[in-house]
N, C-alpha and C positions, 0 to 999 in steps of 0.2 A: 519650525522643522519641516513642515509640509513644503515650503520653498526649497529648502536644502535637498529633500527627496526628490523633487521636480528637476533640480539642477543635476543630481546624480543621474536621473533617467536619461536627460538630455546628453550628458557626458557619455553614459553608456551606449546610447544609440549612435553617437558620433565615433565612438571606439569601434564599435561593430561596423559601421560603413567604411571606416579606414581599413580595417582588417579584410572586408570584402574586396575593396579596390586593391589592396596590396595582393590579395590572393589571386585576382585576375592577372595581374602582371606576372606573378611568380609562375601561376600555371601556364600562362602563355609562353614565357620564356624557357621553362624546364619541362613543362608537361606535368601532368598528375604525379606519374611515377617518380620523375626525377626531381620533384619539389619536396621541401619539408615544412613542417609547421614552425621551425626556428626561423627559416628564411622568411616566411610570411610575417611572423611577428617582427623581425628585424625590419622589413621594408615597411610595416605599419607603425613602426615606433612604439611597439608595446613589448612587455615580457611574454614569454611562452606561456606563462601561467595566466597572464592577463587574456591573451588568445584563447586559452582552453576554458576560461570562464564563459566566453561567448559561443565557442565551437568545441564540442568534446573530442572530435576526432577529425582528421584530415578529410574523411569522407563526408562528414556533416557539413564541413566547409565547402567541398566541392558542389555538394547538392544546394547549398545557400547560395553560392555563386550562380549556378545554373537557374535556380528559381527566380533570383534578382533579375536576371536578363529577360526570362520569361514574362515576369511581371512587367517590366519596362516595355517590352514589345507590345504586350497587350494593351497598355495604357497608351502608347504612340498610335496604335491602330484605332483605338476608341476615340481618341482625340481627333484624328482624321475623319472618322465616320461621323462626329458629332457637327463637323462642319457642314454647312449647307452645300448640297451638290456632291459631296464626296461618296465615293463607294468603296467596296472591299479592295478593288484593284489599286485605287488611288493610295489606301492605307498601306498596303503591302509594298507599293513603290516607294512611299516615303520611308518605310521601315528598312527597306534595301538600301536606299541612299544613305540613311543615317547609319546603318551598320557597316556599310562598306567604307565610310569615311573614318571608322574609328579603327585604327590599326591594331591596337591591343586586342579589341574584340575580334576582329579577323583572325589573328593569329591564335588567340584562345580557342576559338572554335575549331580552326583547322587542326590544332594540336589534339584537342579532345575528342573530335570525331575520329581521328586517325586512332588514337588510343582506345577509345571505347568500343573498337571492332572486337577487342578481346572480351570474351564473355566473363572473365573474372574481374574486369574493371569495374569499379564502384559506379561509374556513370552509364554503364552498358545499358541497363534498363531503361534509364532516363532518356538517352538518345534514341534508342531503338523504339520507344513508344512515341516519338516526335511524329506528327503527321507530316507527311512528304507526298509530293505529287507522283502519280502512278500513270504509266501509259494507259491510254484508252483501249478497251478491247479485251 
């Protein structure tokens, strides 16, 4: 019974990752407002109720996509810094190169940043709270 439970957990995690990957594509193509949970479920190859088992709302799914990218960014910078002689600038440069080479990611963030300027957008606070460079002075 324990092995079956472990297999179910692995399968559940794989399904969750497939949903997140599908959501990235759907949000990149249609934006948050132009997308639907049904479109994400279809792209992920799951039923809509299967998607809702992992993410109760479209907003929760959006925030999970954003959190996933933030965690991946943090991990990449930490890996870069853990190499001898690397510094924060090296880590950020590596992050920039990796991010720019991923077309879905570039489009996703271009679309979401534009949409998130609206105060009523569920990602507004998330994007607005992101650190950004400010001019000196």
